VMD Tcl script that builds the backbone (N, CA, C; Angstrom):
set m [mol new atoms 450]
animate dup $m
set s [atomselect $m all]
$s set {name element resname resid chain x y z} {
  {N N MET 1 A 7.901 19.986 -22.397}
  {CA C MET 1 A 8.637 19.127 -21.506}
  {C C MET 1 A 8.916 17.824 -22.240}
  {N N THR 2 A 10.114 17.303 -22.117}
  {CA C THR 2 A 10.475 16.018 -22.682}
  {C C THR 2 A 10.798 15.078 -21.528}
  {N N LEU 3 A 10.133 13.945 -21.460}
  {CA C LEU 3 A 10.363 12.989 -20.389}
  {C C LEU 3 A 11.443 12.012 -20.803}
  {N N ASN 4 A 12.286 11.611 -19.866}
  {CA C ASN 4 A 13.438 10.779 -20.183}
  {C C ASN 4 A 13.298 9.319 -19.792}
  {N N MET 5 A 12.232 8.931 -19.078}
  {CA C MET 5 A 12.125 7.526 -18.704}
  {C C MET 5 A 11.913 6.696 -19.964}
  {N N PRO 6 A 12.240 5.416 -19.934}
  {CA C PRO 6 A 12.204 4.599 -21.151}
  {C C PRO 6 A 10.904 4.724 -21.944}
  {N N ALA 7 A 9.786 4.718 -21.275}
  {CA C ALA 7 A 8.520 4.804 -22.012}
  {C C ALA 7 A 8.329 6.179 -22.641}
  {N N PHE 8 A 9.003 7.192 -22.101}
  {CA C PHE 8 A 8.811 8.554 -22.563}
  {C C PHE 8 A 9.986 9.096 -23.372}
  {N N GLU 9 A 11.022 8.308 -23.533}
  {CA C GLU 9 A 12.236 8.802 -24.149}
  {C C GLU 9 A 11.950 9.481 -25.481}
  {N N TRP 10 A 12.419 10.701 -25.601}
  {CA C TRP 10 A 12.310 11.516 -26.806}
  {C C TRP 10 A 10.867 11.899 -27.154}
  {N N VAL 11 A 10.011 11.820 -26.201}
  {CA C VAL 11 A 8.619 12.190 -26.440}
  {C C VAL 11 A 8.378 13.572 -25.850}
  {N N HIS 12 A 7.911 14.469 -26.683}
  {CA C HIS 12 A 7.576 15.795 -26.198}
  {C C HIS 12 A 6.118 15.760 -25.745}
  {N N VAL 13 A 5.888 16.114 -24.510}
  {CA C VAL 13 A 4.549 16.046 -23.953}
  {C C VAL 13 A 3.862 17.393 -24.158}
  {N N LEU 14 A 2.757 17.366 -24.885}
  {CA C LEU 14 A 2.011 18.592 -25.146}
  {C C LEU 14 A 1.066 18.923 -24.005}
  {N N LEU 15 A 0.602 17.921 -23.299}
  {CA C LEU 15 A -0.332 18.149 -22.212}
  {C C LEU 15 A -0.059 17.134 -21.119}
  {N N LEU 16 A 0.187 17.633 -19.935}
  {CA C LEU 16 A 0.307 16.787 -18.763}
  {C C LEU 16 A -0.871 17.149 -17.891}
  {N N HIS 17 A -1.762 16.205 -17.709}
  {CA C HIS 17 A -2.985 16.497 -16.969}
  {C C HIS 17 A -2.980 15.757 -15.645}
  {N N LEU 18 A -3.132 16.498 -14.572}
  {CA C LEU 18 A -3.208 15.918 -13.247}
  {C C LEU 18 A -4.456 16.425 -12.560}
  {N N ASN 19 A -5.147 15.554 -11.918}
  {CA C ASN 19 A -6.308 15.934 -11.128}
  {C C ASN 19 A -6.128 15.293 -9.765}
  {N N SER 20 A -5.872 16.103 -8.742}
  {CA C SER 20 A -5.592 15.552 -7.419}
  {C C SER 20 A -6.780 14.801 -6.839}
  {N N GLY 21 A -7.968 15.052 -7.343}
  {CA C GLY 21 A -9.144 14.336 -6.865}
  {C C GLY 21 A -9.177 12.884 -7.288}
  {N N ILE 22 A -8.427 12.559 -8.342}
  {CA C ILE 22 A -8.380 11.164 -8.789}
  {C C ILE 22 A -6.960 10.639 -8.824}
  {N N SER 23 A -6.032 11.404 -8.273}
  {CA C SER 23 A -4.657 10.924 -8.292}
  {C C SER 23 A -4.519 9.771 -7.311}
  {N N PHE 24 A -3.354 9.118 -7.406}
  {CA C PHE 24 A -3.189 7.886 -6.679}
  {C C PHE 24 A -2.357 8.114 -5.442}
  {N N PRO 25 A -1.948 7.440 -4.656}
  {CA C PRO 25 A -1.288 6.276 -4.201}
  {C C PRO 25 A -2.300 5.295 -3.651}
  {N N SER 26 A -2.352 4.189 -4.227}
  {CA C SER 26 A -3.397 3.162 -4.082}
  {C C SER 26 A -4.640 3.847 -3.596}
  {N N PRO 27 A -5.147 4.598 -4.406}
  {CA C PRO 27 A -5.947 5.776 -4.155}
  {C C PRO 27 A -6.763 5.753 -2.878}
  {N N ASP 28 A -6.841 6.927 -2.322}
  {CA C ASP 28 A -7.576 7.107 -1.075}
  {C C ASP 28 A -8.951 6.463 -1.154}
  {N N LEU 29 A -9.594 6.566 -2.289}
  {CA C LEU 29 A -10.905 5.947 -2.492}
  {C C LEU 29 A -10.837 4.449 -2.204}
  {N N CYS 30 A -9.828 3.789 -2.711}
  {CA C CYS 30 A -9.678 2.351 -2.498}
  {C C CYS 30 A -9.239 2.046 -1.068}
  {N N ASN 31 A -8.358 2.860 -0.518}
  {CA C ASN 31 A -7.915 2.647 0.861}
  {C C ASN 31 A -9.070 2.770 1.842}
  {N N ARG 32 A -9.905 3.786 1.671}
  {CA C ARG 32 A -11.049 3.959 2.583}
  {C C ARG 32 A -11.980 2.758 2.517}
  {N N ALA 33 A -12.284 2.293 1.321}
  {CA C ALA 33 A -13.173 1.138 1.168}
  {C C ALA 33 A -12.554 -0.109 1.801}
  {N N THR 34 A -11.248 -0.275 1.625}
  {CA C THR 34 A -10.563 -1.437 2.182}
  {C C THR 34 A -10.533 -1.366 3.702}
  {N N LEU 35 A -10.214 -0.207 4.241}
  {CA C LEU 35 A -10.191 -0.046 5.700}
  {C C LEU 35 A -11.562 -0.351 6.301}
  {N N SER 36 A -12.590 0.153 5.689}
  {CA C SER 36 A -13.947 -0.078 6.172}
  {C C SER 36 A -14.310 -1.562 6.115}
  {N N ALA 37 A -14.007 -2.208 4.998}
  {CA C ALA 37 A -14.321 -3.627 4.849}
  {C C ALA 37 A -13.520 -4.475 5.842}
  {N N LEU 38 A -12.263 -4.122 6.067}
  {CA C LEU 38 A -11.450 -4.860 7.041}
  {C C LEU 38 A -12.006 -4.708 8.456}
  {N N ARG 39 A -12.449 -3.503 8.800}
  {CA C ARG 39 A -13.059 -3.296 10.124}
  {C C ARG 39 A -14.288 -4.177 10.280}
  {N N MET 40 A -15.099 -4.263 9.236}
  {CA C MET 40 A -16.305 -5.094 9.286}
  {C C MET 40 A -15.953 -6.575 9.424}
  {N N ALA 41 A -14.750 -6.949 9.013}
  {CA C ALA 41 A -14.295 -8.339 9.105}
  {C C ALA 41 A -13.417 -8.555 10.337}
  {N N ASP 42 A -13.521 -7.641 11.318}
  {CA C ASP 42 A -12.769 -7.748 12.585}
  {C C ASP 42 A -11.268 -7.909 12.372}
  {N N SER 43 A -10.716 -7.135 11.443}
  {CA C SER 43 A -9.303 -7.271 11.100}
  {C C SER 43 A -8.546 -5.979 11.346}
  {N N ASP 44 A -7.212 -6.106 11.399}
  {CA C ASP 44 A -6.353 -4.927 11.576}
  {C C ASP 44 A -6.652 -3.895 10.506}
  {N N THR 45 A -6.681 -2.649 10.929}
  {CA C THR 45 A -6.950 -1.588 9.966}
  {C C THR 45 A -5.914 -0.487 10.112}
  {N N ASN 46 A -5.029 -0.443 9.190}
  {CA C ASN 46 A -4.107 0.676 9.049}
  {C C ASN 46 A -3.762 0.788 7.573}
  {N N ALA 47 A -3.169 1.875 7.207}
  {CA C ALA 47 A -2.912 2.144 5.788}
  {C C ALA 47 A -2.018 1.084 5.149}
  {N N TYR 48 A -1.027 0.604 5.899}
  {CA C TYR 48 A -0.120 -0.395 5.339}
  {C C TYR 48 A -0.866 -1.699 5.041}
  {N N VAL 49 A -1.671 -2.157 5.991}
  {CA C VAL 49 A -2.423 -3.395 5.789}
  {C C VAL 49 A -3.384 -3.233 4.614}
  {N N ALA 50 A -4.101 -2.106 4.581}
  {CA C ALA 50 A -5.054 -1.867 3.487}
  {C C ALA 50 A -4.345 -1.880 2.138}
  {N N ASP 51 A -3.212 -1.191 2.048}
  {CA C ASP 51 A -2.469 -1.137 0.789}
  {C C ASP 51 A -2.006 -2.534 0.373}
  {N N THR 52 A -1.537 -3.319 1.334}
  {CA C THR 52 A -1.069 -4.667 1.036}
  {C C THR 52 A -2.225 -5.559 0.599}
  {N N VAL 53 A -3.374 -5.432 1.246}
  {CA C VAL 53 A -4.543 -6.228 0.855}
  {C C VAL 53 A -4.972 -5.865 -0.567}
  {N N ILE 54 A -4.944 -4.570 -0.900}
  {CA C ILE 54 A -5.297 -4.147 -2.261}
  {C C ILE 54 A -4.340 -4.788 -3.271}
  {N N LYS 55 A -3.051 -4.717 -2.985}
  {CA C LYS 55 A -2.053 -5.258 -3.911}
  {C C LYS 55 A -2.161 -6.775 -4.056}
  {N N ARG 56 A -2.588 -7.444 -2.983}
  {CA C ARG 56 A -2.616 -8.913 -3.000}
  {C C ARG 56 A -4.048 -9.441 -2.993}
  {N N ILE 57 A -4.944 -8.690 -3.586}
  {CA C ILE 57 A -6.364 -9.028 -3.573}
  {C C ILE 57 A -6.664 -10.400 -4.161}
  {N N ASN 58 A -5.832 -10.886 -5.058}
  {CA C ASN 58 A -6.066 -12.194 -5.685}
  {C C ASN 58 A -5.330 -13.342 -5.002}
  {N N ASP 59 A -4.672 -13.050 -3.889}
  {CA C ASP 59 A -3.915 -14.054 -3.144}
  {C C ASP 59 A -4.776 -14.536 -1.967}
  {N N ARG 60 A -5.585 -15.539 -2.214}
  {CA C ARG 60 A -6.557 -16.029 -1.222}
  {C C ARG 60 A -5.874 -16.501 0.062}
  {N N GLU 61 A -4.733 -17.143 -0.067}
  {CA C GLU 61 A -4.008 -17.618 1.120}
  {C C GLU 61 A -3.613 -16.436 2.012}
  {N N PHE 62 A -3.102 -15.373 1.393}
  {CA C PHE 62 A -2.733 -14.173 2.150}
  {C C PHE 62 A -3.964 -13.561 2.822}
  {N N LEU 63 A -5.062 -13.452 2.074}
  {CA C LEU 63 A -6.284 -12.869 2.641}
  {C C LEU 63 A -6.776 -13.684 3.830}
  {N N ASN 64 A -6.644 -14.994 3.764}
  {CA C ASN 64 A -7.035 -15.842 4.890}
  {C C ASN 64 A -6.192 -15.576 6.125}
  {N N GLN 65 A -4.937 -15.182 5.933}
  {CA C GLN 65 A -4.049 -14.873 7.054}
  {C C GLN 65 A -4.350 -13.504 7.652}
  {N N VAL 66 A -4.787 -12.567 6.835}
  {CA C VAL 66 A -4.949 -11.174 7.267}
  {C C VAL 66 A -6.363 -10.862 7.752}
  {N N ILE 67 A -7.351 -11.478 7.142}
  {CA C ILE 67 A -8.743 -11.168 7.476}
  {C C ILE 67 A -9.215 -12.144 8.554}
  {N N ASN 68 A -9.511 -11.592 9.728}
  {CA C ASN 68 A -9.853 -12.423 10.880}
  {C C ASN 68 A -11.139 -13.211 10.699}
  {N N ASP 69 A -12.158 -12.602 10.153}
  {CA C ASP 69 A -13.431 -13.289 9.935}
  {C C ASP 69 A -13.445 -13.820 8.505}
  {N N GLY 70 A -13.042 -15.078 8.345}
  {CA C GLY 70 A -12.922 -15.678 7.025}
  {C C GLY 70 A -14.202 -15.646 6.214}
  {N N SER 71 A -15.333 -15.581 6.889}
  {CA C SER 71 A -16.604 -15.530 6.156}
  {C C SER 71 A -16.802 -14.188 5.451}
  {N N GLN 72 A -15.953 -13.215 5.777}
  {CA C GLN 72 A -16.070 -11.878 5.193}
  {C C GLN 72 A -15.080 -11.615 4.059}
  {N N ILE 73 A -14.271 -12.601 3.708}
  {CA C ILE 73 A -13.257 -12.386 2.668}
  {C C ILE 73 A -13.896 -11.931 1.361}
  {N N ASP 74 A -14.937 -12.609 0.930}
  {CA C ASP 74 A -15.581 -12.217 -0.330}
  {C C ASP 74 A -16.165 -10.811 -0.241}
  {N N THR 75 A -16.661 -10.437 0.935}
  {CA C THR 75 A -17.199 -9.085 1.133}
  {C C THR 75 A -16.091 -8.050 1.007}
  {N N VAL 76 A -14.929 -8.335 1.589}
  {CA C VAL 76 A -13.780 -7.420 1.499}
  {C C VAL 76 A -13.332 -7.300 0.046}
  {N N VAL 77 A -13.205 -8.425 -0.640}
  {CA C VAL 77 A -12.774 -8.423 -2.049}
  {C C VAL 77 A -13.766 -7.640 -2.904}
  {N N THR 78 A -15.045 -7.840 -2.675}
  {CA C THR 78 A -16.072 -7.122 -3.437}
  {C C THR 78 A -15.988 -5.622 -3.174}
  {N N ALA 79 A -15.791 -5.232 -1.925}
  {CA C ALA 79 A -15.675 -3.805 -1.593}
  {C C ALA 79 A -14.481 -3.169 -2.303}
  {N N ILE 80 A -13.368 -3.874 -2.323}
  {CA C ILE 80 A -12.173 -3.347 -2.997}
  {C C ILE 80 A -12.409 -3.259 -4.502}
  {N N ASN 81 A -12.942 -4.316 -5.088}
  {CA C ASN 81 A -13.199 -4.298 -6.537}
  {C C ASN 81 A -14.182 -3.193 -6.922}
  {N N ASN 82 A -15.189 -2.963 -6.101}
  {CA C ASN 82 A -16.143 -1.877 -6.364}
  {C C ASN 82 A -15.455 -0.517 -6.296}
  {N N ALA 83 A -14.562 -0.343 -5.326}
  {CA C ALA 83 A -13.833 0.922 -5.204}
  {C C ALA 83 A -12.902 1.131 -6.395}
  {N N ILE 84 A -12.232 0.072 -6.837}
  {CA C ILE 84 A -11.349 0.173 -8.003}
  {C C ILE 84 A -12.165 0.536 -9.235}
  {N N LYS 85 A -13.328 -0.066 -9.383}
  {CA C LYS 85 A -14.196 0.260 -10.520}
  {C C LYS 85 A -14.631 1.728 -10.465}
  {N N ARG 86 A -15.007 2.208 -9.275}
  {CA C ARG 86 A -15.395 3.630 -9.146}
  {C C ARG 86 A -14.231 4.535 -9.529}
  {N N LEU 87 A -13.032 4.175 -9.094}
  {CA C LEU 87 A -11.856 4.964 -9.450}
  {C C LEU 87 A -11.627 4.926 -10.954}
  {N N GLY 88 A -11.712 3.735 -11.552}
  {CA C GLY 88 A -11.553 3.615 -13.003}
  {C C GLY 88 A -12.575 4.448 -13.743}
  {N N ASP 89 A -13.821 4.444 -13.270}
  {CA C ASP 89 A -14.867 5.257 -13.891}
  {C C ASP 89 A -14.554 6.744 -13.778}
  {N N ARG 90 A -14.021 7.160 -12.621}
  {CA C ARG 90 A -13.665 8.570 -12.441}
  {C C ARG 90 A -12.547 8.981 -13.388}
  {N N VAL 91 A -11.575 8.104 -13.562}
  {CA C VAL 91 A -10.463 8.407 -14.474}
  {C C VAL 91 A -10.975 8.494 -15.910}
  {N N LEU 92 A -11.813 7.554 -16.316}
  {CA C LEU 92 A -12.372 7.595 -17.672}
  {C C LEU 92 A -13.203 8.850 -17.886}
  {N N ASN 93 A -13.957 9.240 -16.890}
  {CA C ASN 93 A -14.733 10.470 -16.986}
  {C C ASN 93 A -13.815 11.676 -17.162}
  {N N GLU 94 A -12.744 11.690 -16.424}
  {CA C GLU 94 A -11.761 12.780 -16.529}
  {C C GLU 94 A -11.132 12.795 -17.924}
  {N N LEU 95 A -10.816 11.626 -18.449}
  {CA C LEU 95 A -10.197 11.535 -19.776}
  {C C LEU 95 A -11.155 11.942 -20.894}
  {N N SER 96 A -12.445 11.839 -20.655}
  {CA C SER 96 A -13.416 12.124 -21.711}
  {C C SER 96 A -13.331 13.557 -22.218}
  {N N ASP 97 A -12.743 14.454 -21.444}
  {CA C ASP 97 A -12.555 15.840 -21.893}
  {C C ASP 97 A -11.431 15.962 -22.922}
  {N N PHE 98 A -10.664 14.905 -23.114}
  {CA C PHE 98 A -9.476 14.964 -23.966}
  {C C PHE 98 A -9.553 13.936 -25.086}
  {N N ARG 99 A -10.553 13.989 -25.913}
  {CA C ARG 99 A -10.764 12.995 -26.956}
  {C C ARG 99 A -9.734 13.041 -28.082}
  {N N ASN 100 A -8.922 14.073 -28.177}
  {CA C ASN 100 A -7.908 14.145 -29.233}
  {C C ASN 100 A -6.590 13.495 -28.815}
  {N N VAL 101 A -6.580 12.878 -27.667}
  {CA C VAL 101 A -5.369 12.236 -27.155}
  {C C VAL 101 A -5.074 10.992 -27.983}
  {N N ASN 102 A -3.796 10.805 -28.325}
  {CA C ASN 102 A -3.458 9.593 -29.077}
  {C C ASN 102 A -2.524 8.666 -28.303}
  {N N ARG 103 A -2.159 9.060 -27.081}
  {CA C ARG 103 A -1.353 8.205 -26.214}
  {C C ARG 103 A -1.712 8.512 -24.766}
  {N N ILE 104 A -1.696 7.470 -23.957}
  {CA C ILE 104 A -1.946 7.630 -22.521}
  {C C ILE 104 A -0.860 6.871 -21.777}
  {N N TRP 105 A -0.197 7.567 -20.836}
  {CA C TRP 105 A 0.768 6.935 -19.964}
  {C C TRP 105 A 0.173 6.936 -18.563}
  {N N LEU 106 A 0.090 5.771 -17.987}
  {CA C LEU 106 A -0.473 5.641 -16.657}
  {C C LEU 106 A 0.652 5.646 -15.635}
  {N N VAL 107 A 0.590 6.593 -14.722}
  {CA C VAL 107 A 1.574 6.700 -13.651}
  {C C VAL 107 A 0.830 6.871 -12.336}
  {N N GLY 108 A 1.507 6.591 -11.257}
  {CA C GLY 108 A 0.923 6.759 -9.934}
  {C C GLY 108 A 0.714 5.425 -9.256}
  {N N GLY 109 A 0.542 5.464 -7.954}
  {CA C GLY 109 A 0.430 4.255 -7.148}
  {C C GLY 109 A -0.749 3.378 -7.496}
  {N N GLY 110 A -1.779 3.919 -8.091}
  {CA C GLY 110 A -2.950 3.123 -8.450}
  {C C GLY 110 A -3.042 2.811 -9.923}
  {N N ALA 111 A -1.994 3.105 -10.665}
  {CA C ALA 111 A -2.037 2.919 -12.119}
  {C C ALA 111 A -2.361 1.474 -12.501}
  {N N GLU 112 A -1.783 0.509 -11.779}
  {CA C GLU 112 A -2.055 -0.898 -12.095}
  {C C GLU 112 A -3.529 -1.231 -11.866}
  {N N LEU 113 A -4.129 -0.566 -10.891}
  {CA C LEU 113 A -5.523 -0.854 -10.556}
  {C C LEU 113 A -6.478 -0.430 -11.664}
  {N N ILE 114 A -6.199 0.715 -12.267}
  {CA C ILE 114 A -7.147 1.266 -13.241}
  {C C ILE 114 A -6.786 0.946 -14.690}
  {N N GLU 115 A -5.630 0.333 -14.901}
  {CA C GLU 115 A -5.206 0.039 -16.271}
  {C C GLU 115 A -6.275 -0.719 -17.073}
  {N N PRO 116 A -6.882 -1.788 -16.535}
  {CA C PRO 116 A -7.886 -2.493 -17.341}
  {C C PRO 116 A -9.083 -1.610 -17.708}
  {N N TYR 117 A -9.476 -0.710 -16.815}
  {CA C TYR 117 A -10.609 0.174 -17.098}
  {C C TYR 117 A -10.273 1.166 -18.200}
  {N N VAL 118 A -9.046 1.684 -18.173}
  {CA C VAL 118 A -8.629 2.619 -19.213}
  {C C VAL 118 A -8.546 1.897 -20.558}
  {N N ARG 119 A -7.969 0.706 -20.565}
  {CA C ARG 119 A -7.861 -0.054 -21.817}
  {C C ARG 119 A -9.235 -0.400 -22.391}
  {N N ASN 120 A -10.168 -0.782 -21.532}
  {CA C ASN 120 A -11.512 -1.148 -22.005}
  {C C ASN 120 A -12.343 0.070 -22.385}
  {N N GLY 121 A -12.114 1.183 -21.702}
  {CA C GLY 121 A -12.953 2.352 -21.927}
  {C C GLY 121 A -12.413 3.343 -22.929}
  {N N TRP 122 A -11.167 3.200 -23.300}
  {CA C TRP 122 A -10.525 4.138 -24.217}
  {C C TRP 122 A -10.029 3.345 -25.405}
  {N N LYS 123 A -10.614 3.528 -26.529}
  {CA C LYS 123 A -10.331 2.674 -27.686}
  {C C LYS 123 A -9.108 3.157 -28.469}
  {N N LEU 124 A -7.958 2.915 -27.895}
  {CA C LEU 124 A -6.681 3.157 -28.565}
  {C C LEU 124 A -6.005 1.811 -28.759}
  {N N PRO 125 A -5.143 1.684 -29.762}
  {CA C PRO 125 A -4.370 0.447 -29.885}
  {C C PRO 125 A -3.588 0.191 -28.593}
  {N N ALA 126 A -3.421 -1.058 -28.262}
  {CA C ALA 126 A -2.801 -1.446 -26.989}
  {C C ALA 126 A -1.476 -0.736 -26.714}
  {N N GLY 127 A -0.649 -0.567 -27.735}
  {CA C GLY 127 A 0.656 0.062 -27.550}
  {C C GLY 127 A 0.600 1.550 -27.247}
  {N N ARG 128 A -0.550 2.154 -27.379}
  {CA C ARG 128 A -0.677 3.587 -27.115}
  {C C ARG 128 A -1.168 3.892 -25.705}
  {N N ILE 129 A -1.471 2.848 -24.969}
  {CA C ILE 129 A -1.779 3.000 -23.547}
  {C C ILE 129 A -0.676 2.254 -22.810}
  {N N VAL 130 A 0.127 3.011 -22.064}
  {CA C VAL 130 A 1.325 2.446 -21.463}
  {C C VAL 130 A 1.251 2.558 -19.940}
  {N N LEU 131 A 1.414 1.447 -19.276}
  {CA C LEU 131 A 1.609 1.436 -17.829}
  {C C LEU 131 A 3.117 1.496 -17.634}
  {N N VAL 132 A 3.609 2.627 -17.154}
  {CA C VAL 132 A 5.056 2.804 -17.066}
  {C C VAL 132 A 5.641 1.917 -15.978}
  {N N SER 133 A 6.902 1.635 -16.127}
  {CA C SER 133 A 7.638 0.872 -15.131}
  {C C SER 133 A 7.693 1.687 -13.836}
  {N N GLU 134 A 7.530 1.030 -12.716}
  {CA C GLU 134 A 7.528 1.697 -11.408}
  {C C GLU 134 A 6.605 2.908 -11.400}
  {N N PRO 135 A 5.316 2.694 -11.664}
  {CA C PRO 135 A 4.405 3.818 -11.837}
  {C C PRO 135 A 4.238 4.708 -10.608}
  {N N GLN 136 A 4.438 4.148 -9.402}
  {CA C GLN 136 A 4.225 4.954 -8.207}
  {C C GLN 136 A 5.248 6.080 -8.080}
  {N N THR 137 A 6.452 5.860 -8.538}
  {CA C THR 137 A 7.494 6.876 -8.391}
  {C C THR 137 A 7.923 7.512 -9.708}
  {N N ALA 138 A 7.421 7.029 -10.830}
  {CA C ALA 138 A 7.886 7.486 -12.142}
  {C C ALA 138 A 7.717 8.983 -12.344}
  {N N LEU 139 A 6.560 9.500 -12.033}
  {CA C LEU 139 A 6.312 10.917 -12.297}
  {C C LEU 139 A 7.190 11.818 -11.437}
  {N N VAL 140 A 7.315 11.503 -10.166}
  {CA C VAL 140 A 8.131 12.345 -9.296}
  {C C VAL 140 A 9.602 12.280 -9.698}
  {N N GLN 141 A 10.076 11.109 -10.154}
  {CA C GLN 141 A 11.455 11.009 -10.630}
  {C C GLN 141 A 11.675 11.910 -11.839}
  {N N GLU 142 A 10.724 11.908 -12.755}
  {CA C GLU 142 A 10.842 12.743 -13.949}
  {C C GLU 142 A 10.752 14.221 -13.611}
  {N N MET 143 A 9.914 14.566 -12.656}
  {CA C MET 143 A 9.802 15.972 -12.253}
  {C C MET 143 A 11.114 16.452 -11.634}
  {N N ALA 144 A 11.768 15.589 -10.855}
  {CA C ALA 144 A 13.059 15.943 -10.269}
  {C C ALA 144 A 14.103 16.139 -11.366}
  {N N LEU 145 A 14.123 15.265 -12.365}
  {CA C LEU 145 A 15.054 15.427 -13.478}
  {C C LEU 145 A 14.776 16.708 -14.257}
  {N N PHE 146 A 13.519 17.004 -14.445}
  {CA C PHE 146 A 13.114 18.216 -15.172}
  {C C PHE 146 A 13.614 19.454 -14.417}
  {N N LYS 147 A 13.490 19.450 -13.095}
  {CA C LYS 147 A 13.940 20.591 -12.286}
  {C C LYS 147 A 15.464 20.749 -12.372}
  {N N GLN 148 A 16.180 19.622 -12.441}
  {CA C GLN 148 A 17.637 19.695 -12.561}
  {C C GLN 148 A 18.067 20.347 -13.861}
  {N N GLU 149 A 17.268 20.182 -14.909}
  {CA C GLU 149 A 17.608 20.742 -16.219}
  {C C GLU 149 A 17.406 22.256 -16.269}
  {N N GLU 150 A 16.586 22.770 -15.379}
  {CA C GLU 150 A 16.303 24.220 -15.405}
  {C C GLU 150 A 17.474 25.050 -14.953}
}
mol reanalyze $m
mol bondsrecalc $m
mol representation Tube
mol addrep $m
């Protein structure tokens, strides 16, 4: 398979590895932890709010607006960061089976979340670990293009 997105242009992919247990959209692991922490902070709990809180975890002003019990903000942030770390650890564990890999492209809704863990845990030069543009939709767009070529 040859991927056509800018990061993949003219690159023949020898192995495309997907594991639905660690796949993203702002991964279920992180969403569950966020929903639970928000409930403990007497705040709205739905998938949209959780996803937005994850994306804006470093925006203290936003968190003050969304989290009803302000004394729990640090608890919510810690819960999310712990979940992201667990996800990053799971991805690194999954990658450990593929030590001959010389490039990693991060795609999926949680790619931004785990990028630092992959970079720190996988000793490749920085340019060989790529967070693709629009990672949440990149893979599905390429799969649709691939199907059109068949």
